[in-house]
Every structure is written in C-alpha cells, then in structure tokens.
C-alpha positions in Angstrom: -20.2 -28.7 12.6 -20.1 -28.3 16.3 -22.4 -31.0 17.7 -20.6 -34.3 18.1 -23.6 -36.2 16.6 -23.4 -34.2 13.3 -20.3 -34.1 11.2 -20.1 -34.4 7.5 -22.6 -36.1 5.2 -21.9 -39.6 6.6 -22.9 -38.5 10.1 -25.9 -36.6 8.8 -27.1 -39.7 6.9 -26.7 -41.9 10.0 -29.0 -39.6 12.0 -31.7 -38.8 9.4 -34.5 -40.9 11.1 -33.9 -39.6 14.7 -34.0 -36.1 13.1 -37.2 -36.8 11.2 -38.7 -38.3 14.4 -37.9 -35.2 16.4 -35.6 -37.2 18.7 -32.6 -34.9 18.3 -31.8 -32.2 20.9 -32.2 -28.6 19.7 -28.4 -27.8 19.2 -28.0 -31.0 17.1 -31.2 -30.2 15.2 -29.8 -26.7 14.4 -26.5 -28.2 13.2 -28.4 -30.7 11.1 -30.5 -28.0 9.5 -27.5 -25.8 8.8 -25.9 -28.7 7.0 -29.0 -29.4 5.0 -29.2 -25.7 4.0 -25.9 -26.1 2.1 -25.9 -29.8 1.1 -28.3 -30.7 -1.7 -27.4 -34.4 -1.6 -28.3 -34.7 2.1 -31.4 -32.7 1.5 -32.6 -35.1 -1.1 -32.0 -38.1 1.2 -34.0 -36.4 4.0 -36.8 -35.6 1.6 -36.9 -39.2 0.3 -36.8 -40.6 3.9 -39.5 -38.2 5.0 -41.8 -39.3 2.1 -40.9 -42.9 2.7 -41.9 -42.7 6.4 -45.1 -41.0 5.5 -46.0 -43.7 3.0 -45.1 -46.5 5.4 -47.2 -44.9 8.1 -50.2 -44.5 5.7 -49.9 -48.0 4.4 -49.0 -49.8 7.6 -51.5 -52.2 9.1 -52.2 -51.2 12.7 -51.8 -54.9 13.8 -48.6 -56.6 15.1 -46.0 -57.5 12.5 -44.6 -61.1 12.6 -40.9 -61.7 13.2 -40.6 -63.4 9.8 -42.0 -60.3 8.1 -39.7 -58.0 10.0 -36.7 -60.2 9.1 -37.6 -60.4 5.4 -37.9 -56.6 5.3 -34.6 -56.1 7.1 -32.9 -58.5 4.6 -34.4 -56.7 1.6 -33.4 -53.2 2.9 -29.8 -54.3 3.8 -29.5 -55.9 0.3 -30.7 -52.7 -1.3 -28.3 -50.5 0.7 -25.4 -52.8 -0.3 -26.3 -52.3 -4.0 -26.9 -48.5 -3.7 -25.8 -46.8 -0.5 -27.7 -43.7 0.3 -24.6 -41.6 0.1 -24.2 -42.6 -3.5 -27.8 -41.9 -4.7 -28.3 -38.9 -7.0 
C-alpha cells in the first residue's frame, strides 16, 4: 500500500477509528478501502467498530463524563485488548 499511514493489517487496525470518523485524507482513505476490499479480517474489525461506535453514540448520555468513569472504561478496554487483541479476533 502506498500511503505511509496504511500498510498491512496492523497499520489498518491502528487507524480504524480515524477512518470511521472521516479524519483520513482521500489518498489514505482510498488505500484503506483497497485493503478492506481484499482482507476479510480487517473488514470484520471495521464492521464491528462501526457498530460499536453507533451503539455508544445511541446510548451515550449527553452530559459530561467523570474522570473516574473514563479511567474505569479505559482500564476495562485495555484489559480486554490484552486478552483478545483485535488482530486475533475471528
């Protein structure tokens, strides 16, 4: 892949959220989509993250989130990623 931001699966997985948030430039986005067109594993991760973000948006309280809540969530997500890294999910 030509864009420096997008390489193999590891690079794609590191940039899923900026891609989903439309924060990638057009050339990188095109490279990302080319990779997704041939990689079922990355496609599944992107589909999961897209659904996850939609659910969070739908369920999120519009009010401010406390630091302790953010920290608790960060710890849980990091623990889950250590148990089952996204690149190893089916």
